[in-house]
C-alpha positions, 0 to 999 in steps of 0.5 A: 195210027191203025186200029191194030195198035190204037188199043195200046195208045197212051190216052187221056183215059189211060193217064187218068186211070194210072193217076187213080191207081197211084193215088190208091196205092199211095193212100193204102201205103203200098208205095212209099218210095217216090221213084216207084210212084213215078214209075207207076204214074208214067209207064203205060202198062196196059200196052204190055198186057193185051188180054187177061182172064177174069178170076171169077169166071175165067172170061177172056178180056181182050183189050185189042177188041173194041167190045172189051177195050173199056172193061180191059182198061179197068 
């Protein structure tokens, strides 16, 4: 896999972060349907959003760069 697309790989880290997200959403009562829980737990959404802007300072976080990758995942 090239560096150009390795940022989108579904890794142990991305699976763990998804599991934590699902647990938090279930605990908050935001997901009650088992089908939605499954979707949130299995779809690697990080690959669909390569970059975003922080709402507090409009800083671009680009998951395709090595410098921003860890911040971007969280």
